[in-house]
C-alpha positions in Angstrom: 0.0 0.0 0.0 1.2 3.6 -0.8 0.4 6.9 1.0 -0.9 9.8 -1.1 -0.2 13.2 0.6 -2.0 16.1 -1.1 -1.4 19.5 0.4 -4.6 21.4 1.4 -5.0 24.5 3.6 -6.5 23.9 7.1 -7.7 25.9 10.1 -7.3 24.7 13.7 -9.8 24.5 16.5 -10.2 27.9 18.3 -7.3 29.8 16.7 -5.9 29.4 13.1 -2.4 28.1 12.7 0.1 30.5 11.0 1.0 29.6 7.5 4.5 28.4 8.3 3.5 26.1 11.1 1.6 23.1 9.8 -1.6 24.0 7.9 -0.5 21.7 5.1 0.6 19.0 7.4 -2.8 18.6 9.0 -4.5 18.0 5.7 -1.7 15.8 4.5 -2.3 13.7 7.6 -6.0 13.4 6.8 -5.4 12.6 3.2 -2.9 9.9 4.2 -5.5 8.3 6.6 -8.2 8.4 4.0 -5.9 6.9 1.4 -5.1 4.1 3.8 -8.8 3.5 4.4 -9.4 3.3 0.6 -6.6 0.8 0.2 -8.1 -1.3 3.0 -11.4 -1.4 1.1 -9.7 -2.3 -2.1 -8.3 -5.4 -0.3 -11.7 -6.2 1.3 -10.8 -5.0 4.8 -13.9 -3.0 5.5 -13.6 -3.1 9.3 -10.0 -1.8 9.1 -11.1 1.0 6.7 -13.8 2.1 9.1 -11.4 2.0 12.1 -9.0 4.2 10.1 -11.6 6.7 9.2 -12.9 6.8 12.8 -9.4 7.9 14.0 -9.3 11.0 11.7 -9.6 14.1 13.8 -11.8 16.6 11.9 -14.2 19.4 12.8 -17.9 19.2 11.6 -19.3 22.1 9.5 -19.7 25.2 11.6 -18.5 23.5 14.7 -15.7 21.9 16.6 -15.0 18.3 17.5 -12.9 17.3 20.6 -11.9 13.6 20.4 -12.2 11.5 23.6 -8.7 10.2 24.4 -8.6 6.5 25.0 -8.3 5.5 28.6 -6.1 2.5 27.9 -3.2 2.4 25.4 -4.1 1.1 22.0 -0.7 0.5 20.5 -0.9 -3.1 19.4 -3.2 -5.8 17.9 -4.2 -9.1 19.5 -1.8 -12.0 19.0 -4.1 -13.7 16.6 -4.2 -10.8 14.1 -3.6 -11.6 10.5 -0.4 -10.4 8.7 -2.4 -8.0 6.5 -4.1 -6.6 9.6 -0.7 -6.0 11.2 0.6 -4.3 8.1 -2.4 -2.0 8.1 -2.1 -1.2 11.8 1.6 -0.4 11.5 1.0 2.0 8.5 -1.8 3.7 10.4 0.3 4.2 13.5 3.2 5.4 11.3 1.0 8.2 9.9 -0.2 9.2 13.3 3.2 9.2 14.9 4.7 11.1 12.0 2.3 14.0 11.9 1.9 14.2 15.7 5.7 14.3 15.9 5.8 17.3 13.5 3.4 19.3 15.6 5.2 18.4 18.8 8.5 19.5 17.4 7.1 22.8 16.3 5.3 23.2 19.7 8.7 22.8 21.5 10.3 25.4 19.1 7.6 27.9 19.8 7.6 27.4 23.5 11.4 27.7 23.7 11.1 31.0 21.7 8.6 32.3 24.2 5.4 31.7 22.3 3.9 29.4 24.9 0.3 29.7 23.8 1.0 28.9 20.1 3.2 26.1 21.3 0.3 24.8 23.4 -2.0 24.9 20.4 0.4 22.9 18.3 0.8 20.3 21.2 -3.0 20.0 21.2 -3.1 19.2 17.5 -0.4 16.5 18.2 -2.6 15.1 21.0 -5.7 15.0 18.8 -3.8 13.2 16.0 -2.1 10.7 18.2 -3.4 10.4 21.8 -1.0 7.5 22.3 2.0 9.9 22.2 3.4 9.9 25.7 4.9 13.4 25.4 1.6 14.9 24.3 -0.3 13.0 27.0 2.0 14.4 29.6 1.6 18.0 28.4 -2.1 17.6 28.9 -1.7 16.2 32.4 -1.9 12.4 31.8 0.3 9.7 33.2 0.2 6.0 32.6 -1.0 4.4 35.8 -1.9 0.7 36.2 -2.4 0.4 32.5 -4.6 3.5 32.1 -4.0 7.1 31.0 -5.0 9.1 34.1 -4.6 12.7 35.3 -2.9 13.4 38.6 -6.1 14.0 40.5 -7.5 10.7 39.4 -4.3 8.9 40.4 -4.5 10.5 43.8 -8.0 9.3 44.2 -7.1 5.8 43.1 -4.2 5.7 45.6 -6.7 6.6 48.4 -8.9 3.6 47.6 -11.6 5.3 45.5 -13.1 3.9 42.3 -14.9 6.0 39.6 -18.2 4.2 39.4 -20.3 5.1 36.3 -23.5 5.4 38.5 -22.2 7.0 41.7 -19.1 8.9 40.8 -16.0 8.6 43.0 -16.7 6.3 45.9 -15.0 3.7 48.0 -15.9 0.0 47.4 -17.7 0.1 50.7 -19.8 3.1 49.7 -20.6 1.5 46.4 -21.8 -1.7 48.2 -24.0 0.4 50.5 -25.5 2.4 47.6 -26.1 -0.8 45.6 -28.1 -2.3 48.5 -30.3 0.7 49.1 -33.9 0.2 48.1 -34.8 3.9 47.7 -32.8 6.7 46.1 -30.6 8.8 48.5 -32.2 12.2 48.9 -30.1 13.5 51.8 -27.4 16.2 51.4 -24.4 14.9 49.5 -21.3 16.4 48.0 -19.6 14.9 44.9 -16.1 15.8 43.8 -14.6 15.6 40.4 -11.2 16.9 39.2 -12.6 20.4 38.6 -16.0 20.6 40.4 -17.6 20.2 43.8 -21.3 19.5 43.4 -23.6 19.9 46.5 -27.1 18.6 46.2 -30.1 16.9 47.7 -31.0 14.9 44.5 -30.5 11.2 44.2 -26.8 10.2 44.0 -27.1 8.8 40.4 -28.7 12.0 39.1 -25.9 14.1 40.8 -23.2 11.8 39.4 -24.5 12.1 35.9 -24.4 15.9 36.1 -20.9 15.9 37.7 -19.6 13.7 34.9 -21.2 16.0 32.3 -19.6 19.0 33.8 -16.2 17.4 34.0 -16.5 16.4 30.3 -17.5 20.0 29.5 -14.5 21.3 31.3 -12.2 19.2 29.1 -13.8 20.6 26.0 -13.8 24.2 27.4 -10.1 23.8 28.3 -9.2 22.7 24.7 -11.0 25.6 23.2 -10.2 28.5 25.6 -7.1 27.5 27.6 -4.8 30.1 26.0 -7.1 32.8 27.5 -6.3 31.7 31.0 -2.5 31.5 31.2 0.6 33.6 30.6 2.9 32.8 27.7 5.5 31.7 30.3 3.1 29.3 32.0 1.9 27.8 28.7 5.5 27.4 27.5 6.4 25.6 30.8 3.6 23.1 30.2 4.7 22.4 26.6 8.3 21.9 27.8 7.1 19.8 30.7 8.7 22.1 33.2 5.5 23.3 34.9 2.6 21.8 36.7 -1.1 22.2 35.9 -2.9 24.1 38.6 -6.3 22.7 39.5 -9.1 24.9 40.7 -12.4 23.4 41.8 -15.6 25.2 40.9 -18.7 25.1 43.1 -22.1 24.0 41.8 -25.3 23.6 43.8 -28.2 21.5 42.4 -31.7 21.7 44.1 -34.4 19.1 43.8 -37.0 21.5 42.4 -37.7 25.1 41.4 -39.2 25.9 44.8 -36.0 25.0 46.7 -34.0 26.9 44.0 -36.1 30.1 44.4 -35.8 30.1 48.2 -32.0 30.5 47.8 -31.9 32.6 44.7 -34.3 35.3 45.9 -32.2 35.7 49.0 -29.2 36.4 46.7 -31.0 38.4 44.0 -34.5 39.8 44.3 -34.8 39.8 40.5 -33.8 36.1 40.1 -37.4 34.8 40.1 -37.4 34.6 36.3 -34.2 32.6 36.0 -33.7 28.9 35.3 -30.3 28.8 36.8 -27.6 31.3 37.6 -23.9 32.0 38.2 -23.2 34.3 41.2 -19.7 35.7 41.0 -19.7 36.9 44.7 -20.4 33.3 45.8 -18.3 31.8 43.0 -21.2 29.3 42.7 -23.5 28.0 40.0 -27.1 27.4 41.2 -29.3 24.9 39.3 -32.4 22.8 39.9 -34.1 19.7 38.4 -36.8 21.0 36.0 -40.3 19.7 36.2 -40.5 16.9 33.5 -44.2 17.9 32.9 -43.3 21.5 32.1 -42.1 21.7 28.5 -41.2 25.4 28.9 -38.4 24.8 31.4 -34.9 24.7 30.1 -33.3 21.2 30.3 -30.8 20.8 33.1 -28.0 19.6 30.7 -28.4 22.9 28.7 -28.7 25.2 31.7 -25.7 23.6 33.5 -23.4 24.1 30.5 -24.6 27.7 30.0 -24.0 28.8 33.6 -20.8 26.8 34.0 -19.4 28.5 30.9 -19.9 31.8 32.7 -18.2 30.4 35.7 -15.2 29.0 33.9 -14.5 32.3 32.1 -14.9 34.2 35.3 -12.9 32.0 37.6 -10.2 30.3 35.5 -7.1 32.5 34.9 -4.1 34.2 36.3 -5.7 37.6 37.0 -5.9 38.7 40.6 -7.2 41.6 42.7 -9.3 44.4 41.2 -8.9 42.9 37.7 -10.2 39.6 38.9 -13.3 41.4 40.3 -13.9 43.0 36.9 -13.4 39.6 35.2 -16.3 38.2 37.3 -18.8 40.7 35.9 -17.8 41.4 32.3 -19.8 43.6 29.9 -21.3 45.9 32.6 -20.7 48.9 30.4 -20.7 47.4 26.9 -20.3 44.3 24.8 -22.4 42.2 27.2 -23.8 40.3 24.2 -20.6 38.4 23.9 -20.7 37.0 27.4 -24.2 35.6 26.7 -23.5 34.7 23.1 -20.5 32.5 23.9 -22.5 30.7 26.7 -25.4 30.1 24.3 -23.0 28.8 21.7 -21.5 26.4 24.2 -25.0 25.1 25.1 -24.7 23.0 21.9 -22.1 20.8 23.8 -23.1 17.1 23.1 -21.4 13.8 23.6 -20.8 11.4 20.7 -19.4 7.9 20.6 -16.0 9.3 19.7 -15.9 12.5 21.7 -17.8 15.8 21.9 -19.2 18.3 19.5 -19.7 22.0 19.9 -21.5 24.3 17.5 -23.2 23.3 14.3 -26.5 24.5 12.9 -29.1 22.6 15.0 -29.1 25.0 18.0 -32.6 26.5 18.3 -31.1 29.8 19.1 -29.1 29.8 15.8 -32.2 28.6 13.9 -34.2 31.5 15.4 -31.5 34.0 14.5 -31.6 32.7 10.9 -35.4 33.0 10.8 -35.3 36.6 12.0 -32.6 37.9 9.6 -35.2 39.2 7.1 -38.0 40.0 9.6 -38.6 43.8 10.0 -36.6 44.8 13.1 -35.6 41.2 13.6 -31.9 41.8 14.3 -30.3 44.8 15.9 -27.4 46.5 14.2 -24.2 45.1 15.7 -23.1 48.6 16.7 -26.2 49.0 18.8 -25.9 45.5 20.3 -22.2 46.1 21.1 -22.9 49.3 22.9 -25.3 47.6 25.3 -24.1 46.9 28.8 -25.5 44.3 31.2 -28.5 46.2 32.5 -29.6 47.5 29.1 -29.3 44.0 27.6 -31.2 42.2 30.3 -34.0 44.8 30.5 -34.5 45.2 26.8 -38.1 44.9 25.6 -37.4 41.5 24.0 -34.3 40.0 25.7 -34.9 36.5 24.2 -34.4 38.0 20.7 -31.0 39.5 21.9 -29.9 36.1 23.1 -30.7 34.4 19.8 -28.9 37.2 17.8 -25.9 36.9 20.1 -25.7 33.2 19.6 -25.9 33.6 15.8 -23.2 36.3 15.9 -20.8 34.0 17.8 -21.4 31.3 15.2 -20.7 33.9 12.5 -17.4 35.1 14.1 -16.2 31.6 14.8 -17.1 29.9 11.5 -18.0 32.5 8.8 -15.8 32.3 5.7 -13.7 29.5 7.2 -13.2 31.3 10.5 -11.6 34.5 9.3 -12.8 36.4 12.4 -12.2 33.6 14.9 -9.0 34.9 16.3 -10.5 38.4 16.5 -13.5 37.2 18.4 -11.4 35.3 20.9 -9.2 38.4 21.4 -12.3 40.4 22.0 -13.6 37.8 24.5 -10.2 37.9 26.3 -10.2 41.7 26.5 -13.7 41.7 27.8 -12.9 39.4 30.6 -9.9 41.6 31.5 -11.9 44.8 31.8 -11.9 46.1 28.2 -15.6 47.1 27.6 -15.6 49.9 25.0 -18.4 49.8 22.4 -15.8 49.9 19.7 -13.8 46.9 21.0 -15.1 44.5 18.4 -14.4 46.9 15.5 -10.9 47.4 16.8 -10.1 43.7 17.0 -11.6 42.8 13.6 -10.4 45.9 11.8 -13.8 46.0 10.1 -16.6 48.5 10.5 -19.8 47.5 12.2 -21.7 48.4 9.0 -19.6 45.9 7.0 -19.9 43.2 9.8 -23.7 43.6 9.7 -23.7 42.9 6.0 -21.5 39.8 6.3 -23.5 38.5 9.3 -26.7 38.7 7.5 -25.2 37.1 4.4 -23.9 34.3 6.6 -27.3 33.6 8.1 -29.0 33.6 4.7 -26.4 31.2 3.2 -26.3 28.6 6.0 -28.8 25.7 5.5 -31.6 24.7 7.8 -30.8 21.3 9.4 -33.7 18.9 9.9 
């Protein structure tokens, strides 16, 4: 079998790679994997072809894909594998090792030159291409422990005698035995810990564990997309060069059994919170949620609201800013550009798990669909200049705030994915500035270098051109 390596331009998740640092390599990698899959089919090896295709890391249209790294090493075939299967596997692994090695080498060069964030992005590409690469795994906090790839926090829990049970979360074998024997769901006060969250609740243990696992998965995706916002160049470089440790901060979440319990707490914190379905409170550094009534179709699903509010929390709490700047970070958009804080959280609501990893974005979001529907309605969308000038109070007390949320979600999709992501870096720079106290109405114009009038035209053209998805 032969490899065919065409050279096609490519853009990376979150921030585009510069032309000299691997755009062609990533498409050459994909082309080599697809060529290998076709060669397998030509030899009647359909299963091997499908496995090869399943290992190709690629974003969906108008979205991002974060592959789930295997928990156990997958570096060899069973002893009874046929010779042609071994030949296929060796060629597939050679492609993955080759291209991951290229990105890792460039990651080290960038980190050593002081461009730690760019180095980290290149290391991430290597990790997505070849999650079996030990160096890439270590950069992202994994160590091989008892035959599994685990992060330091997980190893510590294992060493203390805990197991990660799919139904109950991290428990001791004794606790698991007790929970298995209980005839009725546990409704007392419980506290669950994951690597990045502490969840306090009175709901049944299995319900709480399912939410905790979802939040931990969301953190992994959020980290891959937005980590460069949260660290200095020096800290990112240290991670790439494996000279620094990853700091772990836990984020607090409270889950109530019903809306009545939720409102008793929320109205004590915010007299205007009665219309909310969940909330992040910076002063408490806590997300408050409740189990929606399954009979009430108007209530936002817990999975959606948890991601939305946790997105606010992660942007506000994760980073190296301290003191007064940290307080500003916790309440961004008070004076202007508040749309972006809500738009990015609405965009992230699309977070969904697949058999191979997690998707973010796409065109199925009801908020995006509604923005598309309103593009040609009279007064359906505000001019971007007017939206950008709105602070938190003006946004939240507008005559039709739901319309502003849908427009904001549509705008984020446009800036991230319109015309191949040409404004993606500018949007992330705007988001970073916003969470560091920069709130001028002109901020988005300054970062994109394009007038609001022109951005309006391009945004509307983007909405009209994107298809409706059934």
